[in-house]
C-alpha positions, 0 to 999 in steps of 0.5 A: 418745745423743740427748735431746730438750733437745739440740734436734733439728730435723728437718721429718719429726719430729713429736714428741720423745722424753724418754727416752734411745734406743740408736740404735748397736745395730747397731754394738755387735751387729756390733762384737761379732761382729768381736771374737768372731771375731777371739778365734776367729781367734787361737785357730785360730792357736794350735791350727793351730800346735800342732798343726803342732808336734805333726805335725814332732815325729812325722815327726822322730822316727818318719822311719823305714820302716813297718817299721823298728820290728820292725827293731831288734835293738840296744840304745842302746849297739849291743848285743844288746838285752836280756841278749844275747837275740839273740847267737850262742849260743856268743859267750859261751861260752869254748872248750873245744876238748878235750872233757874230754880231757887235753890231751897227747893223741894221737888214740888217747886220744880212744876214751875208755872203750874198753880197749886189749883191746877195741881188740885185736878190730880184726884185720887182713886180716879183714872186720869180724865178730860179734867186732868189732860192739860195739866197732865201735859203741862207736867210732861212739857215741864220736866222735859226741859229740866237737866237729868242732873237736876231731876235725879238732884231730887230723887227720894229713896225708893218707896214700894208701891204699896207704900204709895198706894197706902199714903199717896198724899204723903208721897206726892209729887216726890221724884223716886227710882223705879226698875220694872217690866213694860207690858203696854205702850200707847200714843196719846195725841196732843190736842192742835191748839196745845201742840204749839205751846208744849211743842210736841204732838204726842206723848206716850203711856207705858203700863210697867209692872215692877217684879215682887209687887205684881198686885200694883201697876205703873200708869207712867207718862212720858214725852219720850221712848226708845226709838226702837219702841212701837205701841204694843199691847204685850210688850216685855222690856226691861226698863229704868226710870227716875219718875215723879208720884202723882196720885192713885188712879183706879184698879184695871185687870186686878190692879192698882194704878199708880199714876207716874210721870217722867222725862223719859223712858229708860231702856235697859234690855235683859235679854238679848233679841237680835232681831230687835238689834238687842246684843249681848253687848248691851245687855251687859252694859244695861247690867250695868246702869247704862240706858241703852236709848240713850244711842238714839241721841249719839246715832244722828251725831255720827261723824260730828263733833261732841255735842252738848246733847251727848253728856248724859249718853257720854258719861252714863256709859262711862259710868256704867264701864266703870261699873263693870271694870272688876268683871272686865280685869278677870277676864283676858284680852287673848287666848291662851296662845296670845291671839286676840279673841275673834269676838272682840275682832276690831273691825274698822271698815263696819265702824266707819261705813255702818256706825249706827249698827255698832253703837255699844259694840265691844271690840279689842284695839291693839295699836300703837298708843301715841298721846295719853291726856288726862281730863278733870271732871270738874263738875259737882253735879257730874262727880256726885251722880257718877263718882269719877273725878277725872279719866283718860283720852288715850290716842291709838293709830291702829293698822288699816293693812292693805286698807285705805280711807279717805276723808269725805268725797274729796278728802285726803286718803289715810293709809298704814294706820288709823286713829281711834280714841279711848276714853278710859279710867285706868292706865298703866303707872308709867304713864301715871308718871308722865302725866304728872309733870303735864296734862299730856303725854307722848309716847310711841308703844303698844298697847291693848284697850277693850271697850265699848263703841261710843261714836264716830267723832269729827274733829278739826286737825291740822293735817285736814287743815293743811289739806284744804289749804294745798288742795283747789277742790276742797273749799273747806277742811274735812273733819278728821273721825276717829273712832270713840271707845269707853274702855275700863283700863288701858293695857301695855303690850307684853313685851314691850317698853314705853318709848319717847314721842320721835320728835325730840329723839330724831330731831337729836339723831338728825343734828348727830347726822348734821354732824357726822356730814359736817365732819365728812364735808371738811374731810374732802375739802381738806382733800381736795385742797391738798391734792391742787397743791400736789403735782399732777404724776402725769405733768412735764417739768418745763422749767428747766429748758430756758436753762439748755444750751446750744450743744458745741458743733462737731466740726470747728468752723473754718 
């Protein structure tokens, strides 16, 4: 500030103001604006860095595929989530194997509840008449209640039909494997008074001829037949049966009839018939011993968890795939130029929309393997029947391309990738090593599996349950569905290497990023503190004004 006594000397000044004047108002406004701008810049930098930290955290801990949240099947310990809700229903069940029967039994004693006097009504060299009908129906009922393992446990070595015809009493009530061709099929009605006691209203009589033994024929009675079969007088289907021999019958059309009874008639098609839905893949599985009529049990369970009734088709199909291992290993998974075989193209739309028409279809699954789990087959009966002690469950994410999938009517929408579960018998050695330490190995690696479609598996997942909690429209959590395949092996894509699960890697990366951000923030803080201590280059120092002395007058006072 300048005052009059400071002595203003200027030719343009016509008067002197004697009060203080703020002649630096524009400078003060500019200083206040500069300070506010700098403070705003500092706050903006802090906000920007905080957003950057949050963004890095989101990337680190949610870098899975968009649908991975709906894919998780296991808990943190690698076991099934929440009290084994997704475990196989027979996994924790102690093997009985005897269906309540004493251990020192013969095949005859499988017919519990039938007296010897009733069985003596089955007379050789006579047709099955009205007097034997009730006994036969009760035998069918009793055998239908036995487990396949129990029925197979009492299987005797196969005997020729000629041997049975020559000495029927020596083989009576023995269970033996038979393969032949179905020639005739007819339904037999159960009398109304017996239907409630037997729990079925009809059963079936099948005439079967064994190749090379055409002079004899099997007259087989069974409760169940494949759904695709109809009564016919000129049938021609390949069948495989474990049947109990009852008696020698009479000659029909020049063939000696031998009477058998079985739980069911197994279907082993050996010719492609597109009109009846018999595909080359079915023929291949049947040639390895898989009864394709077991798909009848699976069709009604698509989209659901695996039930107890699926124990037989599950392991029988896995065993058939095991027998096909050598022939499939000799076949390349791709053509010479590396492109997949078009006949094996993975069709997610068909699997999800029409799974009933896809059972047993052979496909090639290419995607990113995310988890590998060892499953021990500790049931001694299963080990003895199917010759396996373990298999591996490989979870693969398959690209959806530009498709999206909605789970249920109002469920979550999955994009980019979709989970596929493959039960395989062989995995790469590198995966085996990782599984040695724990039962589950989580990874991110390109893999190829060539397998047979089993069913559309439904299971609980963390993602679907979270969706139900967050969604007001979903009363209950929808099931996550996953196509399940059976395969002999899983193969790593050439040119790829194992990558660990991203959780640990990205978590470490996030910590490193946090440390770098902390260093940057510390640098910003030091820079701001140093700037606050330094004078502004535009500031004017007024401290010396207190030392200004009035100038001596030019003319001495009178």
